[in-house]
C-alpha positions in Angstrom: 134.0 107.7 -87.1 133.4 107.9 -83.3 130.0 108.5 -81.9 129.5 111.2 -79.0 128.8 109.7 -75.5 125.7 110.9 -73.8 126.4 111.7 -70.3 122.5 111.9 -69.7 121.5 108.1 -70.4 121.2 105.9 -67.8 120.3 102.3 -68.3 117.1 101.1 -66.9 117.3 98.9 -63.4 115.2 95.6 -62.5 113.4 94.6 -59.6 112.7 91.3 -58.4 108.8 90.3 -57.6 107.6 89.4 -54.4 106.0 86.5 -53.3 104.7 86.8 -50.1 100.9 87.2 -49.3 99.1 89.7 -51.3 97.3 93.0 -49.5 93.7 94.2 -49.9 92.5 97.4 -50.1 88.5 97.7 -48.3 85.9 98.5 -51.4 82.0 98.7 -50.8 80.2 95.3 -51.4 78.5 95.2 -55.2 74.6 94.9 -55.8 75.0 91.3 -56.7 76.0 90.4 -53.7 73.1 91.7 -51.9 70.9 89.9 -54.6 72.4 86.7 -53.4 71.7 87.4 -49.7 67.8 88.1 -50.4 67.4 85.0 -52.6 69.0 83.0 -49.9 66.7 84.2 -47.4 63.7 83.7 -49.0 64.3 80.4 -49.7 65.0 79.4 -45.7 61.7 81.6 -45.0 59.7 79.4 -47.5 61.0 76.1 -46.2 60.1 77.6 -42.5 56.7 78.2 -43.5 56.0 75.0 -45.3 57.6 73.2 -42.3 55.0 74.9 -39.9 52.5 74.1 -41.9 53.2 70.7 -42.1 53.8 70.7 -38.1 50.6 72.2 -37.8 48.4 69.7 -40.5 50.2 66.5 -38.7 49.1 68.0 -35.1 45.1 68.9 -36.2 42.0 66.4 -36.3 41.2 65.1 -40.1 38.7 67.0 -41.8 36.4 66.8 -44.4 38.1 67.4 -47.6 35.4 68.3 -50.1 33.6 70.5 -47.5 34.8 74.4 -48.2 36.4 75.5 -45.4 34.8 79.6 -46.1 31.2 78.0 -45.4 28.9 80.6 -43.9 27.7 80.5 -40.3 24.5 78.7 -39.8 21.8 81.5 -40.1 19.2 82.8 -37.2 15.7 83.6 -37.3 13.6 84.9 -34.7 11.1 83.6 -32.3 7.8 83.4 -32.3 5.5 83.4 -28.7 1.9 83.8 -28.1 0.7 86.6 -25.7 1.8 85.3 -23.1 5.2 84.5 -24.3 4.9 80.9 -24.6 7.3 79.8 -27.5 5.4 78.9 -30.5 8.1 78.7 -33.1 12.3 78.7 -32.3 15.7 77.3 -33.6 17.3 74.3 -32.3 20.7 73.0 -33.4 20.5 69.7 -36.2 22.2 68.0 -38.6 21.9 66.6 -42.1 23.4 63.2 -43.1 24.8 63.1 -46.3 27.2 61.1 -48.6 30.1 61.4 -51.2 28.6 58.6 -53.4 31.7 58.0 -55.0 32.9 56.9 -51.3 30.6 54.5 -50.9 31.3 51.0 -51.6 28.1 49.5 -51.1 25.0 51.3 -51.7 22.7 48.4 -50.9 24.4 47.7 -47.4 24.6 51.2 -46.5 20.9 51.6 -47.0 20.0 48.6 -45.2 22.0 49.6 -42.1 20.5 53.4 -42.0 17.2 52.1 -42.9 16.2 51.0 -39.1 17.2 54.6 -37.7 14.4 56.3 -40.0 10.8 55.8 -39.6 9.9 58.2 -42.7 12.8 56.4 -44.9 12.5 52.4 -46.1 16.2 50.7 -47.8 14.9 51.5 -51.1 14.6 55.1 -50.9 18.0 55.5 -48.9 19.7 53.6 -51.9 17.8 55.9 -54.3 19.3 59.2 -52.8 22.6 57.4 -52.5 22.8 56.5 -56.0 21.2 59.9 -57.0 24.3 61.7 -57.8 27.5 60.6 -58.4 29.5 63.3 -56.0 27.2 64.5 -53.5 23.8 63.0 -52.1 21.4 64.4 -49.3 20.5 60.9 -47.1 18.2 62.9 -44.2 17.1 66.2 -43.1 17.1 67.1 -40.3 18.5 64.5 -38.1 17.9 64.3 -34.6 20.3 64.0 -32.0 19.4 60.3 -31.1 19.3 59.3 -35.2 22.9 61.0 -35.1 24.3 58.8 -32.5 22.4 55.8 -33.8 24.5 56.6 -37.0 27.7 57.4 -35.4 27.7 53.8 -34.5 27.7 52.6 -37.7 30.5 55.2 -38.7 33.8 52.3 -38.2 31.7 50.4 -40.7 30.6 53.1 -43.0 33.1 55.7 -43.3 31.2 57.1 -46.1 28.3 59.1 -43.6 29.0 62.3 -43.1 27.2 65.6 -41.1 26.6 69.2 -41.9 25.8 71.2 -39.1 22.4 74.1 -39.8 19.6 74.8 -37.6 16.0 73.7 -37.4 12.6 75.4 -37.0 10.8 73.8 -34.6 7.1 74.2 -33.2 6.8 73.0 -29.5 3.1 73.3 -29.5 2.5 70.8 -32.7 -0.7 70.8 -34.6 -1.8 73.8 -32.4 -2.2 77.1 -34.5 -0.2 75.2 -37.3 -2.2 77.3 -40.0 -1.2 80.4 -38.2 2.3 79.8 -38.0 3.3 78.1 -41.0 6.1 76.8 -41.9 9.4 77.2 -43.6 11.6 75.8 -46.5 15.4 76.0 -46.7 17.1 77.7 -49.6 20.7 78.6 -50.4 21.6 75.3 -48.9 25.5 74.2 -48.0 26.6 71.8 -46.3 26.9 73.5 -42.9 24.2 76.2 -43.4 20.8 76.8 -44.9 19.1 79.9 -44.9 15.3 79.6 -43.7 12.5 81.7 -45.3 8.8 81.2 -44.6 6.9 79.2 -47.3 3.3 80.1 -45.6 1.0 81.6 -42.3 3.0 84.1 -40.0 6.4 82.8 -41.0 6.3 83.8 -44.7 3.8 87.2 -43.8 6.7 88.5 -41.1 9.5 87.1 -43.5 11.3 90.3 -42.9 11.4 90.7 -39.5 12.0 87.1 -38.5 15.1 86.9 -40.9 16.3 90.4 -39.8 19.3 89.9 -37.6 19.7 93.4 -36.2 15.7 92.0 -34.4 16.3 89.1 -32.9 16.9 89.9 -29.5 12.9 90.4 -29.3 10.8 87.8 -30.7 7.6 88.4 -32.2 4.3 88.5 -30.1 1.1 87.1 -31.7 -2.3 87.9 -30.3 -2.7 84.0 -29.9 -3.3 82.4 -26.5 -2.5 79.0 -26.5 -4.6 77.7 -23.9 -7.6 79.4 -25.8 -6.3 77.8 -29.0 -6.1 74.8 -27.0 -9.5 74.9 -25.7 -11.2 76.1 -29.1 -9.7 73.0 -30.9 -10.8 70.7 -28.3 -14.4 72.1 -28.5 -14.5 72.3 -32.2 -13.2 68.6 -32.3 -16.3 67.3 -30.4 -18.6 69.4 -32.7 -17.3 67.8 -35.8 -17.4 64.5 -34.5 -21.2 65.1 -33.1 -22.1 66.2 -36.3 -20.2 64.0 -38.6 -18.6 66.5 -40.2 -15.6 66.5 -42.7 -14.2 69.5 -41.4 -15.1 72.5 -39.9 -13.4 76.3 -38.2 -13.4 78.3 -35.4 -12.3 82.1 -34.6 -12.2 83.7 -31.1 -11.6 87.9 -31.4 -11.5 90.8 -29.2 -14.2 92.8 -30.5 -12.5 95.8 -29.2 -9.0 95.2 -31.2 -9.3 93.0 -33.4 -6.8 90.4 -31.8 -7.7 87.1 -32.6 -6.6 84.9 -29.5 -7.7 81.6 -31.2 -8.2 80.5 -34.6 -8.4 76.6 -35.7 -9.2 74.7 -39.0 -9.4 71.5 -38.8 -8.1 68.9 -39.9 -4.9 70.6 -39.0 -1.2 69.2 -39.9 1.7 69.0 -38.1 4.4 72.1 -39.1 7.4 69.6 -37.8 6.8 67.4 -40.3 8.8 69.0 -43.6 6.8 69.6 -46.6 6.0 67.5 -49.8 4.8 68.9 -53.2 2.0 66.7 -52.6 0.9 68.3 -49.3 0.3 71.8 -51.1 -2.3 70.2 -53.6 -6.1 69.0 -53.0 -7.4 72.6 -52.1 -9.7 73.1 -49.2 -10.0 69.1 -48.9 -6.1 69.3 -48.0 -5.5 69.5 -44.3 -2.8 72.7 -44.9 -6.0 74.5 -46.1 -6.9 77.5 -43.8 -10.6 77.1 -44.1 -11.4 80.5 -41.9 -9.0 82.5 -43.5 -8.7 81.5 -47.0 -11.9 79.7 -47.6 -15.1 81.7 -49.0 -18.9 80.4 -48.6 -22.2 81.1 -48.9 -22.7 81.0 -44.8 -26.6 81.6 -45.2 -28.8 82.7 -42.5 -26.0 84.2 -40.1 -26.2 87.1 -42.7 -29.8 87.7 -41.6 -28.4 89.8 -38.3 -26.4 92.4 -40.4 -29.3 92.5 -42.4 -31.6 93.4 -39.7 -28.7 95.8 -38.1 -28.6 97.6 -41.7 -32.6 98.1 -41.2 -32.0 99.7 -37.7 -29.0 101.9 -38.6 -31.2 103.4 -42.0 -34.3 104.2 -39.7 -36.6 102.0 -42.2 -37.5 99.5 -39.1 -36.5 99.6 -35.5 -36.8 96.1 -33.0 -40.3 96.1 -33.0 -41.6 97.0 -36.5 -44.0 94.6 -37.8 -42.7 93.1 -41.3 -45.0 90.7 -43.5 -43.7 87.6 -43.4 -46.5 84.8 -43.7 -46.6 84.9 -47.7 -43.5 84.3 -50.2 -41.7 87.2 -51.9 -42.6 86.8 -55.8 -39.6 88.7 -57.9 -39.8 88.1 -61.8 -40.5 84.6 -61.6 -38.0 83.8 -58.5 -40.2 83.2 -55.3 -38.6 83.2 -51.3 -39.6 80.9 -49.3 -39.3 80.0 -45.6 -38.2 76.9 -44.4 -41.6 76.4 -42.2 -44.6 78.5 -41.8 -44.1 82.0 -39.9 -46.8 83.9 -38.8 -48.3 86.9 -41.1 -46.5 89.5 -39.6 -43.5 89.6 -37.3 -41.3 92.0 -35.6 -37.4 92.4 -36.6 -36.5 90.7 -33.1 -38.7 87.6 -34.4 -37.4 87.7 -38.0 -33.7 87.3 -36.7 -34.6 84.9 -33.5 -37.0 82.5 -36.0 -34.6 83.0 -39.1 -37.3 84.0 -41.5 -35.6 84.2 -45.2 -39.4 86.6 -46.4 -38.6 88.9 -43.4 -34.8 89.2 -44.2 -35.8 89.6 -48.1 -38.5 92.6 -47.5 -36.5 94.3 -44.9 -33.4 94.7 -47.5 -36.0 95.9 -50.2 -36.9 98.7 -47.4 -33.0 99.4 -47.5 -32.7 99.8 -51.1 -29.9 98.0 -53.1 -27.7 100.5 -53.2 -27.3 101.5 -49.6 -27.6 97.6 -48.8 -24.4 97.2 -50.9 -22.4 100.0 -49.2 -23.0 99.1 -45.7 -21.7 95.5 -46.9 -18.8 97.4 -48.1 -18.4 99.5 -45.4 -18.5 96.3 -43.1 -15.7 95.1 -45.0 -17.4 91.7 -46.7 -16.7 92.9 -50.6 -12.8 93.1 -50.2 -10.2 91.0 -48.7 -10.0 91.3 -44.5 -6.4 92.5 -44.4 -5.0 89.8 -41.9 -1.4 89.6 -41.7 -1.2 85.8 -43.1 -0.5 85.6 -47.0 -3.5 83.1 -47.4 -6.0 86.0 -46.8 -5.0 88.2 -49.3 -6.4 85.4 -51.8 -9.3 85.1 -50.0 -11.8 87.5 -52.2 -15.1 87.5 -51.5 -17.1 85.9 -54.6 -20.1 88.5 -55.3 -22.5 89.3 -58.2 -21.2 90.6 -61.5 -24.2 92.1 -61.7 -25.9 93.1 -58.7 -29.7 93.1 -59.1 -32.5 93.8 -56.4 -32.9 90.1 -56.3 -29.1 89.6 -55.2 -29.9 92.0 -52.7 -32.9 89.8 -51.2 -30.7 86.3 -51.8 -27.5 88.3 -50.1 -30.2 89.0 -47.1 -30.5 85.8 -45.8 -27.0 84.4 -46.9 -26.7 83.1 -50.7 -25.3 85.0 -52.9 -22.0 86.6 -51.7 -19.4 84.1 -50.8 -16.7 85.4 -47.8 -14.7 83.6 -45.7 -15.7 83.0 -41.9 -13.1 85.5 -40.7 -15.3 87.7 -42.5 -18.1 87.5 -40.9 -16.4 87.0 -37.2 -15.0 90.7 -38.1 -18.4 92.1 -39.3 -20.2 90.7 -36.0 -17.2 92.5 -34.1 -18.2 95.9 -35.5 -22.0 95.1 -34.3 -20.5 94.4 -31.0 -18.1 96.9 -29.9 -20.3 100.0 -30.6 -20.3 100.1 -34.4 -16.6 100.7 -35.6 -15.1 99.0 -37.8 -12.8 96.0 -36.7 -9.9 94.9 -38.5 -8.6 91.4 -37.8 -5.4 91.0 -36.6 -2.8 88.3 -35.3 -0.4 90.5 -33.9 -0.2 91.4 -29.8 -1.8 94.6 -29.5 -4.3 94.6 -32.3 -4.9 97.6 -34.9 -6.9 100.4 -34.1 -10.9 100.4 -34.6 -11.8 102.1 -38.1 -14.5 104.5 -39.0 -17.9 104.1 -37.5 -20.7 101.7 -39.2 -23.5 101.4 -36.7 -24.3 103.9 -33.9 -24.0 102.5 -30.4 -27.9 102.4 -30.5 -28.0 100.1 -33.2 -25.3 97.8 -31.4 -27.0 97.9 -28.1 -30.4 96.8 -30.0 -28.4 94.2 -31.9 -26.8 92.7 -28.7 -30.2 92.4 -27.1 -31.6 90.9 -30.5 -28.6 88.0 -30.3 -29.3 87.4 -27.1 -33.3 86.7 -27.9 -31.8 83.9 -30.4 -30.1 81.9 -27.5 -32.6 82.9 -24.7 -36.0 81.7 -26.9 -34.5 81.2 -30.5 -33.1 79.0 -33.0 -29.7 79.0 -31.1 -31.4 77.7 -27.2 -28.8 74.9 -27.2 -26.1 77.1 -26.8 -27.1 79.1 -23.9 -24.9 78.8 -20.5 -25.9 79.7 -17.2 -24.3 82.7 -15.9 -23.0 83.9 -19.5 -25.0 86.4 -21.6 -24.6 84.1 -24.7 -25.8 85.9 -28.2 -25.5 84.5 -31.6 -27.4 83.3 -34.7 -27.5 79.8 -36.4 -27.1 79.4 -39.8 
């Protein structure tokens, strides 16, 4: 059979491949391409930062690697001045010497090299401090500029010696007014800073004001006058030496404001010296004990002035009223006498002028125990004085647990009630200013007068009696020509 021919069929055609350069059409970049670019840029930036940092380190001065670079700036503390603006306490730049003990090659040699620089440290103590810790040890705080320079001269041979920058508290007047000013201690100590906090005196009492950065522009002004303080210190020291006494205290007060221009307690101390624990022991025998503020004593015959004033104020007697003084007072087996024989009767003025225990006891019994105690309370003699010192808060008068008539009689001439000298000064100031109660103050400007305790007539009469004590009584040695001095021996 023959197959029919298909006219529609055509054999496929073949085209030889071309070997010329290929052609590409444009396409958008993929996400993977961008990631590669970002990674490369990050590496370049990181290497650039490292390179810049290495360059800065190479150009900078060497620094102590163990000190934290985030040390706070040295804290500040307000200044204290007297009423004339003279500086009593201020801050000065200072340094503290320390070591990293594991860097000290020869502690004994280092201690021996440092010992001649310090007056208060020997080689043994310095070596003990260096060996006290393995990582960090204070050697001396603070260090004076001269001492620092002497230590710097040793540094090439002693590279382990290092300094911390901080402020130190200084008292330009030295021992003058040390009991008033007190001292500070360092808290939150770091290598480059320490917080100064008051631990006694005005430094402690006014901590909020002195440590407040917002109030540093104005110094704290005290009522003290350095000239008066210096004169009173000199006179008191002479009195102690003349009488071969162990201690002494004195206070000067403005009777109208309660301001205290001078307050002295001897022996005293140097507030610029670092406080040691041993310095805080010893009670009243310690030179740091503030006798006129903190000490409470039976003050003796000086109380007779107050007894006479209370008698005048209550109307039971006047300056010329005669009181029996020739015979002892006998009360339930107790006998009250005078040091020497007195006239049979004496006026109130002479009871004070000649200092009669018998006369004072009989005056107090005329007043009566309830009224007598009430007046002592109104004078502030049965409670702390309120002075702006922490030491004053602990000076609580020692009064009888059971206040009897006999207590009233003995207290009338100064026995049976223990108060501080400042209590007595405040009571006398109340008498001297016309009869308004005085609150003592160490701040410039003082405090307003309080309630009226005595009339102006009683005040005037008592000033005349106190003048008589000095003119022709037991206080004749204190009379000074040209001055109307009044007083009472005790």
